[in-house]
C-alpha angles and dihedrals in degrees: 000000000000119000121215120200119212129205118211114205145131091303095052132247116340132162113253120230098207094280116104119190116196112242091236091059094047093051097041117126126215121223125199127204116225114261094228144340126263094023116160118221120205119220095198114171113252121229091234091071100264109136133179120249104262134169107200127191129234105230097128136042134196127188125186133176114219119251090253090048091230098115138015127210132204138187136189118205144161125244092268095067089258105148110214103178138014128195140178129196123199114201093224140044112266138153129203097054134124125197110234113200122193121193119205132193124232091268092053098256116145105247105174142353123210132186130210119184094173099103118166116221113215133182095283104000148038123230140187126201123182137173108234113170093187130139107240141144096205130026125193126191127196132170112233133182114272092231096045118033090190091062105090108201099174135010154326115225121178131196129187125216 
């Protein structure tokens, strides 16, 4: 008859495989000393959609009509290029659209893309309004098909902070 030993710990009951780790070692924490003082850390937005937690102000506003005059875009931002809010306005009533917003750095690199499918249909228009809180130098809005975000239906409209 084969005997099986069990270890009871914080994780529960598990069969041991001949290796026993003391509980103090398993729960040990590692501390790191800072590498230097006065170091600045950058919270640059990643292209995979991970953004820092920001709370931008609304001290400036920009409004631009697209070259085809089919939509207009607007942004609100603080003096530090921190874009607080983004909006798009379609000069007709239409369903099935998502607002795509692209945020660009000062050197023109695409920093982040956001999507907002909560358009509001009014009497003669459709509008989107979204809180962004993203550092950017240039913001471009386009209206794309809900089922295919590569299918630009209207736009784009670009504003600079």
